[in-house]
FIZA-128467 format. One line per field, with one value per residue: residue in one letter; residue number from 1; y, x, z of N, C-alpha, C, O, CB in turn. Coordinates in Angstrom, 1 decimal. Each point is the difference from the previous one (the first is absolute). Glycine has a CB too. Example, Ala and Ser with C-alpha at 12.3 -4.5 7.8 and 13.67 -1.06 7.14 Angstrom:
<pts>
type	c(a|s);
seq	c(1|2);
n.c2	c(-5.7|2.3);
n.c1	c(13.2|1.5);
n.c3	c(7.8|-1.9);
ca.c2	c(1.2|1.1);
ca.c1	c(-0.9|0.9);
ca.c3	c(0.0|0.0);
c.c2	c(1.2|1.1);
c.c1	c(0.9|-0.8);
c.c3	c(0.0|0.8);
o.c2	c(0.0|1.1);
o.c1	c(1.0|0.5);
o.c3	c(0.7|0.1);
cb.c2	c(-1.2|-1.7);
cb.c1	c(-2.9|0.7);
cb.c3	c(0.5|-2.3);
</pts>
This chain:
<pts>
type	c(m|l|e|a|l|s|r|h|i|a|s|e|i|k|k|a|d|p|d|g|p|t|s|v|e|v|m|e|y|a|i|g|i|k|i|t|e|i|s|a|v|f|m|i|a|v|m|g|w|i|t|g|h|f|f|g|a|l|l|a|l|v|t|i|m|l|v|r|r|f|s|g|g|a|h|f|s|s|l|t|l|c|v|c|v|t|t|a|i|c|v|a|i|p|f|v|s|l|n|l|d|t|v|l|i|v|n|a|c|s|a|l|v|f|v|v|y|a|p|n|h|f|i|f|i|r|k|t|k|y|h|k|y|y|k|t|i|c|i|l|v|c|t|l|n|f|f|i|q|s|h|i|i|c|l|a|l|a|v|q|a|f|s|i|l|p|l|w|k|g|g|e|r|k|w|i|r|n|w|r|e|l);
seq	c(1|2|3|4|5|6|7|8|9|10|11|12|13|14|15|16|17|18|19|20|21|22|23|24|25|26|27|28|29|30|31|32|33|34|35|36|37|38|39|40|41|42|43|44|45|46|47|48|49|50|51|52|53|54|55|56|57|58|59|60|61|62|63|64|65|66|67|68|69|70|71|72|73|74|75|76|77|78|79|80|81|82|83|84|85|86|87|88|89|90|91|92|93|94|95|96|97|98|99|100|101|102|103|104|105|106|107|108|109|110|111|112|113|114|115|116|117|118|119|120|121|122|123|124|125|126|127|128|129|130|131|132|133|134|135|136|137|138|139|140|141|142|143|144|145|146|147|148|149|150|151|152|153|154|155|156|157|158|159|160|161|162|163|164|165|166|167|168|169|170|171|172|173|174|175|176|177|178|179|180|181|182);
n.c2	c(-1.2|1.3|-1.1|1.6|2.7|-0.1|-0.6|2.6|1.9|-1.0|0.5|3.0|0.7|-1.0|1.9|2.5|-0.7|-2.0|1.5|-1.3|-0.6|-2.1|-2.7|0.4|-1.3|2.7|0.7|-2.9|0.3|2.7|-0.8|-2.6|1.7|2.0|-2.3|-1.4|2.6|0.6|-2.9|-0.1|2.7|-0.8|-2.7|1.1|2.4|-1.9|-2.1|2.1|1.2|-2.8|-0.8|2.9|0.1|3.5|-0.6|-3.2|0.5|2.2|-1.9|-2.1|2.1|1.0|-2.9|-0.7|2.7|-0.3|-2.8|0.3|2.2|-2.3|-2.9|0.4|-1.3|-2.1|2.1|-1.3|-1.4|3.1|2.8|-1.8|-1.6|2.7|0.9|-2.8|-0.3|3.0|-0.2|-2.5|1.2|2.5|-1.4|-2.2|2.0|0.9|-3.2|-0.7|0.7|-0.7|-0.6|2.2|-2.9|0.7|2.6|-1.5|-2.3|1.8|1.9|-2.5|-0.9|2.8|0.1|-2.8|1.1|2.5|-1.8|-1.5|2.2|3.1|0.4|-2.9|2.4|-2.7|2.5|0.2|1.8|1.6|-1.6|3.1|0.1|-1.5|-3.2|0.1|1.0|-2.7|-1.4|2.7|0.3|-2.9|0.4|2.8|-1.4|-2.2|2.2|1.5|-2.7|-0.2|2.8|-0.7|-2.7|0.6|-3.1|2.1|-0.5|-3.1|-0.3|1.9|-1.8|-2.7|1.1|0.7|-2.8|-1.4|1.7|-1.1|-3.3|-0.4|-0.8|1.5|-1.7|1.5|-1.2|0.4|-3.2|1.7|-1.1|2.1|2.8|0.2|1.2|1.5|0.3|1.6);
n.c1	c(0.8|2.7|0.4|-2.4|1.0|2.8|-1.2|-1.8|2.4|1.8|-2.3|-0.3|3.0|0.0|-2.5|1.6|2.6|-0.5|2.8|0.0|3.1|-2.4|-0.1|-3.0|2.3|0.7|-3.0|-0.6|2.2|-1.0|-3.0|0.6|1.4|-2.4|-2.2|1.6|0.2|-3.0|-1.0|1.7|-1.1|-3.0|0.1|1.3|-2.1|-2.4|1.0|0.8|-3.0|-1.4|1.7|-0.5|3.0|-0.2|2.6|0.1|-0.1|2.3|2.1|-0.2|0.7|2.6|1.3|-0.3|1.3|2.7|0.7|-0.7|2.3|2.1|-1.1|-0.5|-2.4|-0.5|-1.1|-2.8|0.4|-1.1|1.2|-2.3|2.0|1.3|-2.7|-0.6|2.6|0.1|-2.8|0.6|2.5|-1.3|-2.5|1.7|2.0|-2.3|-0.9|3.1|-0.5|3.3|-0.2|2.0|0.6|-1.2|1.7|2.7|-0.7|-0.8|2.6|2.0|-1.4|0.3|3.0|0.4|-1.3|1.9|2.6|-0.8|-1.1|1.0|1.6|-1.4|-0.2|-2.1|1.2|3.0|0.3|1.8|1.9|-0.8|2.9|-2.4|0.6|1.8|-2.8|-2.0|1.3|-0.3|-3.1|-0.7|1.5|-1.5|-2.9|0.9|1.1|-2.8|-1.4|2.2|-1.6|-2.9|-0.2|-1.7|-1.3|0.3|3.1|-0.3|-1.7|1.7|2.6|-1.6|-0.8|2.9|1.3|-2.0|1.1|3.2|-0.8|1.9|-3.6|0.1|0.2|3.1|1.7|3.0|-0.1|2.3|-0.7|2.0|-1.0|2.8|-0.2|1.1|-3.2|-0.6);
n.c3	c(0.0|-0.3|-3.0|-1.0|1.4|-1.4|-2.9|0.1|0.6|-2.4|-2.1|0.9|-0.3|-2.9|-0.8|1.0|-1.8|-3.2|1.0|3.3|-0.2|0.9|-1.9|0.5|1.8|1.5|0.7|1.2|2.2|1.1|0.4|1.7|2.2|0.4|0.3|2.3|1.7|-0.1|0.8|2.7|1.1|-0.5|1.5|2.7|0.5|-0.1|2.0|2.3|0.2|0.3|2.5|1.8|-1.8|-1.1|1.2|-0.7|-3.1|0.1|1.7|-2.3|-2.2|1.3|0.3|-3.0|-1.0|1.6|-0.8|-3.1|-0.3|0.8|-1.0|-3.2|0.4|-2.0|-2.1|0.9|-2.7|0.7|0.9|1.2|1.8|1.2|1.2|1.3|1.6|1.1|1.3|1.6|1.4|1.1|1.4|1.7|1.5|1.9|0.5|1.2|3.4|-0.5|3.2|-0.3|-1.1|-2.9|-0.4|0.3|-2.1|-2.4|0.3|-0.4|-2.7|-1.4|0.6|-1.5|-2.6|0.0|0.3|-2.7|-2.0|0.4|-2.9|-0.5|-2.8|-0.6|-2.1|-1.2|2.8|-2.0|2.5|0.9|0.4|1.9|-1.3|2.7|1.6|-1.0|2.5|1.7|-0.5|1.1|2.7|0.7|0.0|2.1|2.0|0.3|1.1|2.5|0.8|-0.8|1.6|-3.2|0.7|-2.5|-0.3|0.3|-2.5|-1.9|0.4|-0.7|-2.8|-0.7|0.8|-1.9|-2.5|0.4|0.0|-2.6|0.4|-2.9|-2.6|0.2|2.7|-0.6|-0.9|2.0|3.0|-1.2|-1.7|-1.0|3.4|-2.7|-0.8|2.9);
ca.c2	c(1.2|1.2|-0.1|0.6|1.4|0.7|-0.1|1.0|1.3|0.1|0.1|1.3|0.9|-0.2|0.5|1.5|0.4|-1.2|0.2|0.1|-0.9|-1.1|-1.0|-0.3|-1.0|0.6|0.8|-1.0|-0.5|1.1|0.4|-1.1|0.0|1.1|-0.4|-1.1|0.6|0.8|-0.9|-0.6|0.9|0.3|-1.1|-0.3|1.1|-0.2|-1.3|0.3|0.8|-0.8|-0.9|0.7|0.0|0.9|0.3|-1.2|-0.5|0.9|-0.2|-1.3|0.3|0.9|-0.9|-0.9|0.8|0.5|-1.0|-0.6|0.9|-0.3|-1.4|-0.7|-1.0|-0.6|0.8|-0.7|-0.1|1.1|1.2|-0.1|-1.0|0.7|0.9|-0.8|-0.7|1.0|0.5|-1.1|-0.2|1.3|0.1|-1.1|0.1|0.6|-0.8|-1.0|0.5|-0.8|0.5|0.7|-1.1|-0.4|1.2|0.0|-1.1|0.2|1.1|-0.5|-0.9|0.9|0.6|-1.0|-0.2|1.2|-0.2|-1.0|0.1|1.4|0.2|-1.1|0.6|-1.0|0.6|0.8|1.4|0.7|0.3|1.3|0.0|-0.3|-1.4|-0.7|0.3|-0.4|-1.0|0.7|0.7|-1.1|-0.4|1.1|0.1|-1.1|0.3|1.1|-0.6|-0.6|1.1|0.3|-1.2|0.0|-1.3|0.3|0.1|-1.4|-0.9|0.6|-0.4|-1.4|-0.2|0.4|-1.0|-1.3|0.3|0.0|-1.4|-0.5|-1.1|0.4|-0.1|1.1|0.5|-0.5|-1.3|-0.1|0.4|1.0|0.8|0.8|1.2|1.2|0.7|0.7);
ca.c1	c(-0.8|0.9|0.8|-0.9|-0.1|1.3|0.1|-0.9|0.5|1.2|-0.4|-0.6|1.1|0.7|-0.9|0.1|1.4|0.5|1.4|0.7|1.2|-0.3|-0.8|-1.2|0.3|0.7|-1.0|-0.9|0.8|0.1|-1.4|-0.4|0.6|-0.6|-1.4|0.1|0.3|-1.1|-1.1|0.3|-0.1|-1.5|-0.7|0.4|-0.5|-1.5|-0.2|0.5|-1.0|-1.2|0.3|0.4|1.5|0.5|1.5|0.8|0.1|0.9|1.3|0.4|0.3|1.2|1.1|0.2|0.5|1.3|1.0|0.0|0.8|1.4|0.2|-0.5|-1.0|-0.8|-1.1|-1.2|-0.1|-0.9|-0.1|-1.2|0.3|0.9|-0.8|-0.9|0.7|0.6|-1.1|-0.3|1.1|0.1|-1.2|0.0|1.1|-0.3|-0.8|0.8|0.7|1.1|0.7|1.3|1.0|-0.3|0.4|1.5|0.5|-0.4|0.8|1.3|0.0|-0.1|1.4|0.9|-0.3|0.6|1.5|0.5|-0.5|-0.3|-1.2|-0.3|-1.0|-0.4|0.0|1.2|0.1|1.3|0.6|0.5|1.2|-0.4|-0.6|0.7|-0.5|-1.4|-0.1|0.2|-1.2|-0.9|0.4|-0.2|-1.4|-0.2|0.6|-0.8|-1.2|0.3|-0.3|-1.4|-0.7|-1.3|-0.4|-0.4|1.2|0.6|-0.7|0.2|1.4|0.0|-0.6|1.0|1.1|-0.5|-0.1|1.3|0.6|0.1|-0.9|-1.0|0.5|0.8|0.8|1.3|0.1|1.3|-0.1|1.1|0.1|1.2|-0.3|0.6|-0.9|-1.0);
ca.c3	c(0.0|0.1|-1.2|-1.1|0.2|-0.3|-1.5|-0.6|0.3|-0.8|-1.4|-0.2|0.0|-1.3|-1.1|0.1|-0.4|-0.6|-0.3|1.3|0.1|0.9|-0.6|0.8|1.0|1.1|0.7|0.6|1.2|1.0|0.5|0.8|1.3|0.7|0.3|1.0|1.3|0.5|0.3|1.2|1.1|0.2|0.5|1.3|0.8|0.1|0.7|1.4|0.6|0.2|1.1|1.2|0.1|-1.1|0.2|0.0|-1.4|-0.7|0.5|-0.6|-1.4|-0.1|0.3|-1.1|-1.2|0.3|-0.1|-1.4|-0.8|0.1|0.1|-1.2|0.3|-1.1|-0.5|-0.5|-1.5|-0.5|0.8|0.8|1.1|0.9|0.8|0.9|1.1|0.9|0.8|1.0|1.0|0.8|0.8|0.9|1.0|1.3|0.8|0.6|1.2|0.4|1.3|-0.3|-0.3|-1.3|-0.9|-0.1|-0.7|-1.4|-0.5|-0.2|-1.2|-1.1|-0.1|-0.5|-1.5|-0.7|0.0|-1.0|-1.3|-0.6|-0.8|-1.0|-1.0|-0.9|-1.3|-0.2|0.4|-0.2|1.3|0.2|0.9|1.3|0.1|1.0|1.4|0.1|1.0|1.3|0.3|0.5|1.3|0.9|0.3|1.0|1.3|0.6|0.6|1.3|1.0|-0.1|0.4|-0.6|-0.6|-1.4|-0.8|0.0|-1.0|-1.3|-0.3|-0.3|-1.3|-1.0|0.0|-0.7|-1.4|-0.7|0.0|-1.4|-0.2|-1.0|-1.4|-0.4|1.1|0.0|0.5|0.7|1.4|0.2|-1.2|-0.1|0.8|-0.6|-0.9|0.7);
c.c2	c(1.3|0.0|0.6|1.5|0.7|-0.1|1.0|1.4|0.3|0.2|1.4|1.1|0.0|0.5|1.5|0.5|-1.2|0.1|0.1|-1.1|-1.3|-1.0|-0.3|-1.0|0.6|0.9|-0.9|-0.5|1.1|0.4|-1.1|0.0|1.1|-0.4|-1.0|0.7|0.8|-0.9|-0.7|0.9|0.3|-1.2|-0.3|1.1|-0.3|-1.2|0.2|0.8|-0.8|-1.0|0.6|-0.1|0.8|0.2|-1.3|-0.6|0.9|-0.2|-1.3|0.3|0.8|-0.9|-0.9|0.7|0.5|-1.1|-0.7|0.8|-0.4|-1.5|-0.8|-0.9|-0.5|0.9|-1.0|0.0|1.2|1.1|-0.1|-1.0|0.6|0.9|-0.7|-0.7|1.0|0.6|-1.0|-0.1|1.2|0.2|-1.0|0.1|0.6|-0.9|-1.1|0.6|-1.0|0.5|0.4|-1.1|-0.4|1.1|0.0|-1.2|0.1|1.2|-0.4|-0.9|0.9|0.7|-1.0|-0.2|1.2|0.0|-0.9|0.3|1.4|0.6|-1.2|0.5|-1.1|0.5|0.8|1.4|0.6|0.3|1.4|-0.1|-0.2|-1.4|-0.8|0.2|-0.6|-1.1|0.6|0.7|-1.0|-0.4|1.1|0.1|-1.1|0.3|1.1|-0.6|-0.8|1.0|0.4|-1.1|0.0|-1.3|0.3|0.1|-1.4|-0.9|0.5|-0.4|-1.5|-0.3|0.4|-0.9|-1.3|0.2|0.0|-1.3|-0.5|-1.2|0.2|-0.1|1.3|0.5|-0.6|-1.4|-0.3|0.4|1.1|0.8|0.7|1.3|1.3|0.7|0.8|1.4);
c.c1	c(0.9|0.9|-0.7|-0.1|1.2|0.2|-0.8|0.5|1.2|-0.3|-0.6|1.0|0.8|-0.8|0.1|1.4|0.7|1.5|0.8|1.1|-0.3|-0.9|-1.2|0.4|0.7|-0.9|-1.0|0.7|0.0|-1.3|-0.5|0.5|-0.6|-1.4|0.0|0.3|-1.2|-1.2|0.3|-0.2|-1.5|-0.7|0.3|-0.6|-1.5|-0.3|0.4|-1.0|-1.2|0.3|0.4|1.5|0.6|1.5|0.8|0.2|1.0|1.5|0.6|0.4|1.3|1.3|0.4|0.6|1.4|1.1|0.1|0.8|1.5|0.3|-0.4|-1.1|-0.7|-1.1|-1.1|-0.1|-0.9|0.0|-1.2|0.2|0.9|-0.8|-0.9|0.8|0.7|-1.0|-0.4|1.0|0.0|-1.2|-0.1|1.1|-0.4|-0.9|0.8|0.8|1.1|0.6|1.4|1.1|-0.2|0.4|1.5|0.5|-0.3|0.8|1.4|0.1|-0.1|1.4|1.0|-0.2|0.6|1.5|0.4|-0.5|-0.3|1.2|-0.1|-1.0|-0.3|-0.2|1.3|-0.2|1.4|0.6|0.5|1.2|-0.4|-0.5|0.7|-0.5|-1.4|-0.2|0.1|-1.3|-1.1|0.3|-0.2|-1.5|-0.4|0.5|-0.8|-1.2|0.3|-0.2|-1.4|-0.9|-1.5|-0.3|-0.4|1.3|0.7|-0.6|0.2|1.5|0.1|-0.5|1.0|1.2|-0.3|0.0|1.4|0.7|0.1|-0.9|-0.9|0.7|0.7|0.9|1.4|0.0|1.3|-0.2|1.1|0.2|1.4|-0.2|0.5|-1.0|-1.1|0.4);
c.c3	c(0.0|-1.3|-1.1|0.1|-0.4|-1.5|-0.7|0.1|-0.9|-1.5|-0.4|-0.1|-1.4|-1.2|0.0|-0.5|-0.7|-0.3|1.3|0.1|0.7|-0.7|0.9|1.1|1.2|0.8|0.8|1.3|1.1|0.5|0.9|1.4|0.9|0.4|1.1|1.4|0.6|0.4|1.4|1.2|0.3|0.6|1.4|1.0|0.2|0.9|1.5|0.7|0.3|1.2|1.3|0.3|-1.1|0.1|0.0|-1.4|-0.8|0.5|-0.7|-1.5|-0.1|0.3|-1.1|-1.2|0.2|-0.1|-1.3|-0.9|0.0|0.0|-1.3|0.4|-1.2|-0.4|-0.4|-1.5|-0.5|1.1|1.0|1.2|1.0|0.9|1.0|1.1|0.9|0.9|1.1|1.1|0.9|0.9|1.1|1.1|1.3|0.9|0.7|1.2|0.4|1.3|-0.3|-0.4|-1.5|-1.0|-0.1|-0.8|-1.5|-0.6|-0.3|-1.2|-1.3|-0.3|-0.6|-1.5|-0.7|-0.1|-1.1|-1.4|-0.6|-0.6|-1.0|-0.9|-1.0|-1.4|-0.1|0.5|-0.3|1.4|0.1|0.9|1.4|0.2|1.1|1.5|0.2|1.1|1.4|0.4|0.5|1.4|1.0|0.4|0.9|1.3|0.7|0.6|1.3|1.2|0.0|0.5|-0.5|-0.7|-1.5|-0.9|-0.1|-1.0|-1.4|-0.5|-0.3|-1.3|-1.1|-0.1|-0.7|-1.5|-0.7|0.0|-1.4|-0.3|-1.2|-1.4|-0.4|1.1|-0.1|0.6|0.8|1.4|0.3|-1.3|0.0|0.8|-0.5|-0.9|0.8|0.5);
o.c2	c(0.9|1.1|0.8|0.7|1.1|0.9|0.6|0.8|1.0|0.8|0.5|0.9|1.0|0.6|0.7|1.1|-0.6|-1.0|0.3|-1.0|-0.9|0.4|0.4|0.2|-0.4|-0.1|0.3|-0.1|-0.3|0.2|0.2|-0.3|-0.2|0.3|0.0|-0.4|-0.1|0.3|-0.2|-0.4|0.1|0.2|-0.3|-0.4|0.2|0.0|-0.5|-0.2|0.2|-0.2|-0.7|0.4|-0.5|-0.3|0.0|-0.4|-0.6|0.1|-0.1|-0.5|-0.3|0.2|-0.1|-0.4|-0.1|0.2|-0.4|-0.5|0.1|-0.4|-1.1|0.2|0.5|0.8|-1.2|0.9|0.2|-0.2|0.4|0.3|-0.2|0.0|0.3|0.1|-0.2|0.2|0.4|-0.1|-0.1|0.5|0.2|-0.4|-0.5|0.2|-0.7|0.9|-1.2|1.2|-0.2|0.3|-0.1|-0.3|0.1|0.2|-0.2|-0.1|0.3|0.1|-0.3|0.1|0.4|-0.1|-0.2|0.4|0.3|-0.1|0.2|-0.3|-0.4|-0.2|-0.5|-0.8|0.4|0.7|-0.8|0.7|0.5|-1.1|-0.4|-0.4|-0.9|-0.7|0.2|0.0|-0.4|-0.1|0.3|-0.2|-0.3|0.3|0.2|-0.2|-0.1|0.5|-0.3|-0.4|0.2|0.3|-0.4|-0.5|-0.9|-0.6|-0.3|-0.6|-0.8|-0.3|-0.4|-0.9|-0.7|-0.3|-0.5|-0.9|-0.1|-0.2|0.2|-1.0|-0.9|0.1|1.1|0.9|-1.0|-0.3|-1.0|1.0|0.9|-0.7|-0.1|0.9|1.0|1.2|0.8|0.7);
o.c1	c(-0.3|0.4|0.5|0.0|0.0|0.6|0.4|0.0|0.1|0.6|0.2|-0.1|0.3|0.5|0.0|0.1|0.8|0.7|1.2|-0.1|0.8|-1.0|0.0|-0.5|-0.3|0.0|-0.3|-0.7|-0.3|-0.2|-0.7|-0.7|-0.3|-0.5|-0.8|-0.6|-0.3|-0.7|-1.0|-0.6|-0.4|-0.8|-0.9|-0.4|-0.5|-0.8|-0.6|-0.2|-0.6|-0.9|0.2|0.5|1.0|0.7|1.1|1.1|0.8|0.9|1.2|1.0|0.8|1.0|1.1|1.0|0.8|1.0|1.1|0.6|0.7|1.2|0.5|-0.7|0.1|-0.5|0.2|0.6|0.1|0.2|0.1|-0.5|-0.1|0.2|-0.1|-0.5|0.0|0.2|-0.1|-0.3|0.0|0.2|-0.5|-0.2|0.4|-0.1|-0.6|0.8|-0.2|-0.1|0.5|0.8|1.0|0.6|0.5|1.0|0.9|0.5|0.6|1.0|0.7|0.4|0.8|0.9|0.5|0.6|1.0|0.8|-0.1|1.2|1.0|-1.2|0.9|-0.2|0.6|-1.0|0.9|-0.6|0.6|0.4|0.9|-0.4|-0.6|0.3|-0.6|-0.9|-0.8|-0.4|-0.7|-1.0|-0.4|-0.4|-0.8|-0.6|-0.1|-0.5|-0.9|-0.3|-0.6|-1.0|-0.9|0.8|0.2|0.0|0.5|0.7|0.1|0.2|0.7|0.5|0.2|0.5|0.8|0.3|0.1|1.1|-1.0|0.5|-0.6|1.2|-0.5|0.8|0.2|-0.6|0.2|-0.7|-0.3|0.1|0.7|-0.7|-0.5|0.1|-0.6|-0.8);
o.c3	c(-0.8|-0.4|-0.8|-1.0|-0.7|-0.6|-1.0|-0.9|-0.6|-0.7|-1.0|-0.8|-0.5|-0.9|-1.0|-0.5|0.6|-0.1|-0.1|-0.6|-0.1|-0.5|1.2|1.1|1.1|1.3|1.1|1.1|1.1|1.3|1.0|1.0|1.1|1.2|0.9|1.0|1.1|1.0|0.8|1.0|1.1|0.9|0.8|1.1|1.1|0.9|0.9|1.2|1.1|0.8|1.0|1.1|-0.6|-1.0|-0.5|-0.3|-0.8|-0.8|-0.3|-0.5|-0.9|-0.6|-0.4|-0.7|-0.9|-0.7|-0.5|-0.9|-1.0|-0.3|-0.2|1.0|-1.1|0.7|-0.4|-0.6|-1.2|1.1|1.1|1.1|1.2|1.3|1.2|1.2|1.3|1.2|1.2|1.2|1.3|1.1|1.1|1.2|1.0|1.2|0.9|-0.2|0.1|0.3|-1.1|-0.9|-0.7|-1.1|-1.1|-0.8|-0.9|-1.1|-1.0|-0.7|-0.9|-1.1|-0.9|-0.8|-1.1|-0.9|-0.7|-0.9|-1.2|0.5|-0.5|0.2|-0.7|-0.9|1.0|-0.3|0.1|0.8|-1.0|0.5|0.9|1.1|0.6|0.9|1.1|0.7|0.9|1.2|1.0|0.8|1.1|1.1|1.0|1.1|1.2|1.1|0.7|1.1|1.1|0.7|0.7|-0.8|-0.8|-1.1|-1.0|-0.8|-0.9|-1.2|-0.9|-0.8|-1.0|-1.1|-0.8|-0.8|-1.2|-0.5|-0.8|-0.5|-0.5|-0.2|0.2|-0.2|-0.7|1.0|0.6|0.3|0.8|-1.1|1.0|-0.6|0.4|-0.2|-0.6|0.6);
cb.c2	c(-2.2|-1.1|-2.8|-2.9|-1.5|-1.4|-3.1|-2.3|-1.0|-2.1|-3.0|-1.7|-1.2|-2.6|-2.6|-1.2|2.3|0.7|0.8|1.9|2.9|1.0|-1.4|0.2|-1.3|0.1|1.5|-0.5|-1.2|0.6|1.1|-1.0|-0.6|1.4|0.5|-1.3|0.3|1.6|-0.2|-1.1|1.0|1.3|-0.7|-0.8|1.4|1.0|-0.9|0.0|1.8|0.4|-0.9|-0.9|-1.8|1.4|2.1|0.0|-0.3|1.5|1.2|-0.8|0.3|1.9|0.2|-1.1|0.8|1.5|0.0|-0.4|1.8|2.4|1.3|0.0|0.5|-3.1|3.0|-0.4|-2.7|-1.4|0.9|0.2|-1.7|-0.1|1.4|-0.4|-1.7|0.3|0.9|-1.1|-1.2|0.5|0.8|-1.0|0.7|2.0|1.1|-2.1|2.4|-1.6|-1.4|1.5|-0.7|-1.1|1.2|0.9|-1.2|-0.8|1.3|0.0|-1.5|0.3|1.1|-1.0|-1.1|0.9|0.1|-1.6|-2.3|0.6|2.9|-1.6|2.9|-0.4|-0.3|-2.1|0.4|0.3|-2.9|2.1|2.0|2.8|1.0|0.8|1.9|0.5|-1.3|0.4|1.5|-0.5|-1.3|0.9|0.8|-1.4|-0.5|1.1|0.2|-1.1|0.6|1.2|0.2|3.0|-0.1|1.9|2.7|0.9|0.2|2.2|2.3|0.4|1.2|2.7|1.5|0.4|1.4|2.5|-0.6|1.9|0.6|1.4|-2.7|-0.3|1.1|2.6|0.3|-0.6|-3.2|-0.8|0.5|-2.0|-2.6|-2.2|-2.7|-2.9);
cb.c1	c(-1.5|-0.4|0.6|-1.2|-1.6|0.3|0.1|-1.9|-1.0|0.7|-0.7|-1.9|-0.1|0.7|-1.6|-1.7|-0.7|-2.9|-1.8|-2.0|0.6|1.4|1.9|-0.9|0.5|2.1|0.5|-0.3|1.7|2.2|0.3|0.6|2.4|1.9|0.1|1.4|2.7|1.4|0.5|2.2|2.7|0.9|0.9|2.5|2.2|0.5|0.9|2.6|1.5|0.3|0.5|-2.7|-1.2|-2.9|-1.7|-2.1|-3.2|-2.8|-1.8|-2.5|-3.3|-2.4|-1.8|-2.9|-3.2|-2.0|-1.5|-2.9|-2.4|-1.0|-0.8|2.9|-0.3|1.1|1.4|-1.8|0.2|-1.6|1.1|-0.9|-0.2|1.6|0.1|-1.0|0.4|1.4|-0.7|-0.9|1.3|1.2|-0.7|-0.7|1.2|0.3|-1.3|-0.6|-1.9|0.7|-1.9|-1.4|-1.0|-2.5|-2.5|-0.9|-1.3|-2.8|-2.0|-0.6|-1.8|-2.8|-1.3|-0.9|-2.6|-2.6|-0.9|-0.9|-0.9|-2.9|-0.8|1.8|0.0|-0.9|-3.2|1.6|-2.7|-0.1|0.0|-2.7|0.2|-0.2|0.1|1.7|2.0|0.6|1.9|2.8|1.3|0.7|2.1|2.4|0.4|0.7|2.4|1.3|0.0|2.0|2.9|1.5|2.4|-0.6|-1.0|-2.1|-0.2|-0.3|-1.8|-1.9|0.1|-0.8|-2.5|-1.3|0.0|-1.7|-2.2|-0.9|0.1|1.9|0.5|-2.3|-1.4|-2.6|-2.3|1.5|-1.6|2.0|-0.6|1.0|-3.2|1.4|0.5|2.1|1.0|0.0);
cb.c3	c(2.0|2.9|1.6|0.9|2.5|2.9|1.3|1.5|2.9|2.4|1.1|2.0|3.0|1.8|1.2|2.5|1.3|-0.9|-2.1|1.6|0.0|2.5|-2.3|-3.1|-2.9|-2.6|-2.9|-3.3|-2.6|-2.5|-3.1|-3.1|-2.1|-2.4|-3.2|-2.7|-1.9|-2.6|-3.3|-2.2|-1.7|-2.9|-3.1|-2.0|-2.0|-3.2|-3.0|-2.0|-2.3|-3.2|-2.8|-0.3|1.6|0.9|1.8|2.6|0.9|0.4|2.5|2.0|0.4|1.3|2.8|1.4|0.5|2.2|2.9|1.3|1.4|1.6|2.6|-2.1|3.3|0.1|-0.4|2.8|1.3|-2.5|-2.9|-3.2|-2.8|-3.0|-3.0|-3.1|-2.9|-3.0|-3.2|-3.0|-2.9|-2.9|-3.1|-3.0|-2.9|-2.3|-2.5|-2.1|0.7|-2.7|2.4|2.6|3.1|1.9|1.9|3.0|2.9|1.6|2.3|3.2|2.3|1.6|2.8|3.0|1.6|1.7|3.2|2.7|1.7|1.3|0.8|1.5|1.1|2.8|-1.1|-1.7|1.7|-3.1|1.2|-0.7|-2.4|-0.9|-3.1|-2.4|-1.1|-3.1|-2.5|-1.6|-2.8|-3.2|-2.1|-2.1|-3.3|-3.0|-2.2|-2.8|-3.0|-2.3|-1.4|-2.7|1.3|0.5|3.0|1.9|1.8|3.2|2.6|1.7|2.3|3.2|1.9|1.5|2.9|2.8|1.6|1.2|3.1|0.5|2.9|1.8|-0.8|-1.3|2.1|-0.8|-2.6|-2.4|-0.2|2.9|-1.1|-1.6|1.5|0.4|-1.0|0.1);
</pts>
């Protein structure tokens, strides 16, 4: 559904400017990403408000989006599925209550996954000069939660850590990588 919408918008833009330098496919990809982001934020805000966990759902989303930017992770086969699953996860997280010991254990496990696998981008990205710090940023967010001790941040980090494991199609199959490239 979101793919069709982004394709339609890109086609209309190309019709309005047929000599423009950008192809329909490139515009469709960029528009699709923006529509997905906006749709996810909107859906999570609405569902969080309906369920009475508005700020908790948004905290889960912000945590996932922040860490995902630096850790990478698996992608769904469609944008619509991405929005639906992300919404379900972020709205469900505030309903799960964890005791302090569980928060610390799950947070430590997430940090360990980030130490070993972050960043694990399942699609090609252009590495920047700051790419080597991505792992450190992920670990710092986990470390910060040892002080905050938020069960919402803990579960969001666990979900994101799970998404970078090399279990998914297209994921890295090597356990040890060339660390100089990071």
